[in-house]
KOLKE-26354 format. One record per residue (C-alpha): residue number from 1; residue in one letter; chain; x, y, z. Coordinates in steps of 0.2 Angstrom, whole numbers, plus 5000, padded with zeros to 4 digits. Example, Ala and Ser with C-alpha at 12.3 -4.5 7.8 and 13.67 -1.06 7.14 Angstrom:
% KOLKE-26354
SITE|num|residu|chaine|xx|yy|zz
SITE|1|a|A|5062|4978|5039
SITE|2|s|A|5068|4995|5036
***
This chain:
% KOLKE-26354
SITE|num|residu|chaine|xx|yy|zz
SITE|1|m|A|5000|5000|5000
SITE|2|n|A|5007|5017|4995
SITE|3|i|A|5008|5029|5010
SITE|4|s|A|5014|5047|5011
SITE|5|t|A|5013|5060|5024
SITE|6|e|A|5013|5079|5026
SITE|7|r|A|5022|5088|5040
SITE|8|h|A|5015|5104|5047
SITE|9|v|A|5024|5120|5044
SITE|10|g|A|5034|5125|5059
SITE|11|l|A|5032|5118|5077
SITE|12|e|A|5045|5106|5082
SITE|13|n|A|5042|5088|5088
SITE|14|v|A|5023|5087|5083
SITE|15|g|A|5025|5075|5069
SITE|16|p|A|5014|5073|5053
SITE|17|a|A|4996|5078|5056
SITE|18|v|A|4989|5068|5041
SITE|19|e|A|4993|5052|5031
SITE|20|l|A|4988|5050|5013
SITE|21|i|A|4985|5031|5009
SITE|22|n|A|4985|5024|4991
SITE|23|p|A|4987|5041|4983
SITE|24|e|A|4987|5034|4965
SITE|25|a|A|4971|5023|4967
SITE|26|p|A|4960|5023|4952
SITE|27|s|A|4943|5023|4962
SITE|28|p|A|4932|5039|4960
SITE|29|v|A|4930|5037|4979
SITE|30|l|A|4940|5048|4991
SITE|31|l|A|4939|5041|5009
SITE|32|i|A|4942|5053|5024
SITE|33|c|A|4945|5048|5042
SITE|34|e|A|4947|5064|5052
SITE|35|h|A|4947|5056|5069
SITE|36|a|A|4958|5041|5066
SITE|37|s|A|4971|5043|5080
SITE|38|n|A|4972|5046|5098
SITE|39|f|A|4990|5052|5097
SITE|40|f|A|4995|5067|5109
SITE|41|p|A|5011|5075|5103
SITE|42|s|A|5023|5079|5117
SITE|43|y|A|5023|5097|5111
SITE|44|f|A|5005|5099|5117
SITE|45|g|A|5006|5086|5131
SITE|46|a|A|4992|5076|5138
SITE|47|l|A|4980|5091|5141
SITE|48|g|A|4979|5086|5159
SITE|49|l|A|4970|5069|5154
SITE|50|s|A|4973|5052|5161
SITE|51|d|A|4979|5038|5150
SITE|52|e|A|4962|5030|5151
SITE|53|v|A|4954|5046|5145
SITE|54|q|A|4967|5048|5131
SITE|55|r|A|4962|5030|5125
SITE|56|s|A|4943|5033|5126
SITE|57|h|A|4931|5038|5112
SITE|58|i|A|4932|5056|5116
SITE|59|a|A|4950|5057|5110
SITE|60|w|A|4947|5048|5093
SITE|61|d|A|4935|5036|5084
SITE|62|p|A|4940|5018|5089
SITE|63|g|A|4940|5006|5075
SITE|64|a|A|4937|5019|5061
SITE|65|l|A|4955|5019|5055
SITE|66|g|A|4954|5000|5052
SITE|67|v|A|4938|5001|5043
SITE|68|t|A|4945|5015|5032
SITE|69|k|A|4961|5006|5027
SITE|70|l|A|4951|4990|5023
SITE|71|l|A|4939|5001|5012
SITE|72|s|A|4954|5008|5004
SITE|73|e|A|4959|4991|4999
SITE|74|l|A|4942|4984|4994
SITE|75|l|A|4938|5000|4983
SITE|76|d|A|4956|5003|4978
SITE|77|a|A|4953|5021|4984
SITE|78|t|A|4963|5034|4991
SITE|79|a|A|4961|5038|5010
SITE|80|i|A|4966|5053|5020
SITE|81|v|A|4967|5050|5039
SITE|82|g|A|4971|5061|5054
SITE|83|r|A|4986|5057|5064
SITE|84|i|A|4983|5068|5079
SITE|85|s|A|4969|5067|5093
SITE|86|r|A|4954|5077|5089
SITE|87|l|A|4956|5084|5107
SITE|88|i|A|4971|5093|5101
SITE|89|y|A|4961|5099|5086
SITE|90|d|A|4946|5092|5077
SITE|91|c|A|4949|5092|5059
SITE|92|n|A|4930|5090|5055
SITE|93|r|A|4928|5108|5062
SITE|94|p|A|4934|5125|5054
SITE|95|p|A|4945|5136|5065
SITE|96|e|A|4930|5148|5069
SITE|97|a|A|4920|5133|5077
SITE|98|i|A|4919|5134|5096
SITE|99|d|A|4922|5115|5097
SITE|100|a|A|4937|5114|5086
SITE|101|v|A|4947|5113|5102
SITE|102|p|A|4935|5107|5115
SITE|103|e|A|4936|5113|5133
SITE|104|r|A|4924|5099|5137
SITE|105|s|A|4920|5082|5129
SITE|106|e|A|4905|5073|5134
SITE|107|i|A|4907|5072|5154
SITE|108|f|A|4926|5076|5153
SITE|109|d|A|4934|5092|5156
SITE|110|v|A|4950|5095|5145
SITE|111|p|A|4961|5106|5156
SITE|112|g|A|4974|5109|5143
SITE|113|n|A|4962|5117|5131
SITE|114|k|A|4955|5130|5143
SITE|115|e|A|4960|5148|5141
SITE|116|l|A|4971|5146|5126
SITE|117|s|A|4979|5162|5120
SITE|118|a|A|4976|5167|5101
SITE|119|e|A|4994|5162|5098
SITE|120|q|A|4992|5145|5106
SITE|121|y|A|4975|5142|5097
SITE|122|q|A|4984|5146|5080
SITE|123|e|A|4997|5134|5084
SITE|124|r|A|4984|5120|5084
SITE|125|v|A|4977|5126|5068
SITE|126|d|A|4994|5127|5060
SITE|127|a|A|4999|5110|5066
SITE|128|c|A|4983|5100|5063
SITE|129|f|A|4970|5108|5053
SITE|130|s|A|4980|5117|5040
SITE|131|p|A|4990|5102|5034
SITE|132|f|A|4975|5091|5034
SITE|133|s|A|4964|5103|5024
SITE|134|r|A|4978|5106|5012
SITE|135|t|A|4980|5088|5009
SITE|136|v|A|4961|5086|5005
SITE|137|d|A|4961|5101|4994
SITE|138|r|A|4976|5095|4984
SITE|139|t|A|4970|5077|4982
SITE|140|i|A|4953|5083|4975
SITE|141|r|A|4961|5096|4964
SITE|142|w|A|4977|5089|4958
SITE|143|s|A|4974|5070|4958
SITE|144|k|A|4965|5060|4945
SITE|145|g|A|4949|5068|4951
SITE|146|p|A|4939|5059|4964
SITE|147|r|A|4920|5062|4961
SITE|148|v|A|4914|5054|4978
SITE|149|l|A|4918|5059|4996
SITE|150|v|A|4915|5047|5010
SITE|151|t|A|4920|5051|5028
SITE|152|i|A|4921|5037|5041
SITE|153|h|A|4918|5039|5059
SITE|154|s|A|4913|5029|5074
SITE|155|f|A|4902|5033|5090
SITE|156|t|A|4901|5026|5107
SITE|157|p|A|4886|5014|5111
SITE|158|v|A|4882|5024|5127
SITE|159|y|A|4882|5043|5127
SITE|160|r|A|4879|5052|5144
SITE|161|g|A|4871|5036|5151
SITE|162|v|A|4859|5033|5136
SITE|163|q|A|4860|5018|5125
SITE|164|r|A|4861|5021|5107
SITE|165|e|A|4851|5009|5096
SITE|166|t|A|4858|5015|5079
SITE|167|e|A|4872|5003|5073
SITE|168|i|A|4877|5013|5057
SITE|169|g|A|4872|5031|5054
SITE|170|i|A|4871|5037|5036
SITE|171|l|A|4873|5056|5037
SITE|172|h|A|4872|5070|5025
SITE|173|d|A|4869|5089|5024
SITE|174|k|A|4860|5097|5009
SITE|175|d|A|4866|5084|4996
SITE|176|a|A|4857|5068|5001
SITE|177|r|A|4860|5059|4984
SITE|178|l|A|4873|5046|4990
SITE|179|a|A|4865|5044|5007
SITE|180|d|A|4848|5041|4999
SITE|181|a|A|4855|5028|4988
SITE|182|m|A|4865|5019|5002
SITE|183|l|A|4849|5019|5013
SITE|184|a|A|4840|5011|4999
SITE|185|e|A|4852|4997|4999
SITE|186|a|A|4851|4995|5018
SITE|187|p|A|4837|4982|5018
SITE|188|a|A|4849|4970|5009
SITE|189|f|A|4859|4970|5025
SITE|190|g|A|4844|4967|5037
SITE|191|s|A|4854|4962|5052
SITE|192|i|A|4861|4979|5054
SITE|193|k|A|4851|4994|5060
SITE|194|f|A|4854|5009|5048
SITE|195|d|A|4847|5026|5052
SITE|196|r|A|4848|5043|5043
SITE|197|n|A|4857|5057|5052
SITE|198|e|A|4859|5047|5068
SITE|199|p|A|4867|5048|5081
SITE|200|y|A|4872|5066|5074
SITE|201|g|A|4866|5077|5060
SITE|202|p|A|4869|5094|5052
SITE|203|q|A|4862|5102|5067
SITE|204|d|A|4877|5096|5077
SITE|205|g|A|4890|5104|5066
SITE|206|v|A|4897|5087|5061
SITE|207|t|A|4896|5090|5042
SITE|208|y|A|4910|5102|5039
SITE|209|t|A|4920|5091|5029
SITE|210|l|A|4905|5086|5018
SITE|211|k|A|4901|5104|5015
SITE|212|k|A|4918|5111|5012
SITE|213|h|A|4926|5097|5002
SITE|214|g|A|4911|5088|4995
SITE|215|v|A|4897|5100|4992
SITE|216|e|A|4908|5115|4987
SITE|217|n|A|4917|5104|4974
SITE|218|g|A|4901|5096|4967
SITE|219|l|A|4906|5079|4974
SITE|220|l|A|4893|5066|4979
SITE|221|n|A|4896|5064|4998
SITE|222|v|A|4891|5055|5013
SITE|223|m|A|4897|5053|5031
SITE|224|v|A|4896|5035|5039
SITE|225|e|A|4895|5033|5058
SITE|226|i|A|4898|5016|5065
SITE|227|r|A|4894|5011|5083
SITE|228|n|A|4911|5006|5089
SITE|229|d|A|4906|4990|5098
SITE|230|l|A|4904|4983|5080
SITE|231|i|A|4922|4987|5075
SITE|232|e|A|4932|4982|5090
SITE|233|t|A|4941|4968|5082
SITE|234|p|A|4950|4966|5065
SITE|235|d|A|4937|4953|5060
SITE|236|q|A|4923|4965|5065
SITE|237|q|A|4931|4979|5055
SITE|238|k|A|4933|4967|5040
SITE|239|d|A|4914|4963|5041
SITE|240|i|A|4908|4981|5042
SITE|241|a|A|4921|4986|5028
SITE|242|n|A|4913|4973|5017
SITE|243|v|A|4896|4979|5020
SITE|244|l|A|4900|4997|5017
SITE|245|s|A|4910|4992|5001
SITE|246|k|A|4895|4983|4994
SITE|247|m|A|4883|4998|4998
SITE|248|i|A|4894|5011|4991
SITE|249|t|A|4898|5001|4975
SITE|250|r|A|4880|4997|4972
SITE|251|s|A|4874|5014|4976
SITE|252|l|A|4886|5023|4964
SITE|253|a|A|4881|5010|4950
SITE|254|k|A|4863|5014|4952
SITE|255|l|A|4866|5033|4953
SITE|256|e|A|4876|5031|4937
SITE|257|e|A|4862|5021|4929
SITE|258|g|A|4850|5035|4934
SITE|259|k|A|4860|5048|4925
SITE|260|a|A|4861|5038|4910
SITE|261|c|A|4842|5036|4909
***
């Protein structure tokens, strides 16, 4: 698998913020996994969080990277993945978003994110957001030209004490074409509970990447949220990746057929 990385400009000892996998892939699909890593660069420290919290779902999307890499292989598609914890900076948020560097996530305070100066905040943008966003822009504009954007996320089965029944969420913003097509395929995978815009939706501010890099570039786009207890092991990740690969492939074929009619 062909892998390349981009380092941030400036800031010593942070390391690459983004990884580009299979950049010469022929598929029209571009996969993005913003929350692939729970890595905390020593430059920023642990933000006052315990090891347990750093490993928890608030720091990353457990299982999402494994699914993304498998989908990259199954679809022969390029993938762009984040390599720094979303608690340092959430690359699915623009710099002006109030939760791009969260002071609190679910029930956890994040002490190291409180009362940042403008300069400290800009360091996070320069180290994380800017190289990630540039990589997505370059891949869309300078590569063979992906026509479909699919972002991969995972979510916790229990949030604030409430059990979530959704197993895979198919999320969209204003452009619902690919989401509609995938949900139409969902009955073929009857053992899995699919829901539209669950457990999050546009009202929660989670569709930035879809809007900025998908809608603005005229790409078909969708965000896939997978309950993380379904992708804890490599075998589970393989099963879900196979399901998503079939859904995406069938959906794109039917959308192409519809254009041709």
